[in-house]
C-alpha positions, 0 to 999 in steps of 0.5 A: 499499500505504500510504494518506494521509488528511487534507491541506488549506488552513488559514489560519496558525494553524490545524490539521490531523490526518493520516492513513496507513495500511497494508495487510497486503501490508506486514509486519516495519515497524520504523517509520513516518512522514511526510515532506514535500516542498515544492516547490522543495526536496527532500524531507524528514523531519517526524515518526517513530515506532517499533515501541517509540514512540520519536519523532524530529521535524524541528526545525520541527515541535518542539512544534507536530506531534505523532507518533502511532501504533497498537500493531499499527503499521500505523496513523499519525496527525500532529497539526499545529497553529499551521500556518504558512504554510511548513508548504505542501507534500504530505505523505509516508508512510512506512513501514520495513521490517526483514525477514533483514537487508534495510531496505525503504521504502514510500511512501503517494501524498502529501496536499497541504497549505496554509496561507495567509491 
């Protein structure tokens, strides 16, 4: 129900743009974001954006990554610049919904980002 795209392999210093689209089956989205998981590490928040436009970033990506979304809150993008080898991970799109007192998380299938010379 979340379709992510845009991963790939780049050299250090390069850029990639990730995109994620939520299907119409997911309603009442309040936040969309990107998480990543490197081999042997826990999944971590990279960036998130709320319906109101507030953003949050991991310290390690501040100033390099930019998250954005559309007004309908069913698409989210992650522009990644100045990529470093430590950014290598599988990136997962996330949508968080809220309806009648209940939160629910949806996850995309993951897209590989590899930064290597």
